[in-house]
C-alpha positions, 0 to 999 in steps of 0.5 A: 633610946635615942636615935644615935643609940638606935643607929649605933645598935643597928650598925653593930648588929650588922657588923655582927651578922657580917662577921658570922656570916663570913665565918659560916661561909668558910666553915660550913658546918651544921653545928656551927651554923645553928650556934651562929643563928642562935647567937644572932637571934639572941642579939636581935632579941636583946637589941630590938625586942627586950624592954629596957628598964625605966630610968629614973 
């Protein structure tokens, strides 16, 4: 993964967290908070910990 790809991934992840954070601030429900937390954790796993297949 190149530096540009990594930087764009971090920016996209930050924008997702901010968007979902605004949602939870204005709709403070426990069940919604759990769903948003799971969404953020799945996205973080996919972006930062998941190994991509080797390119040929």
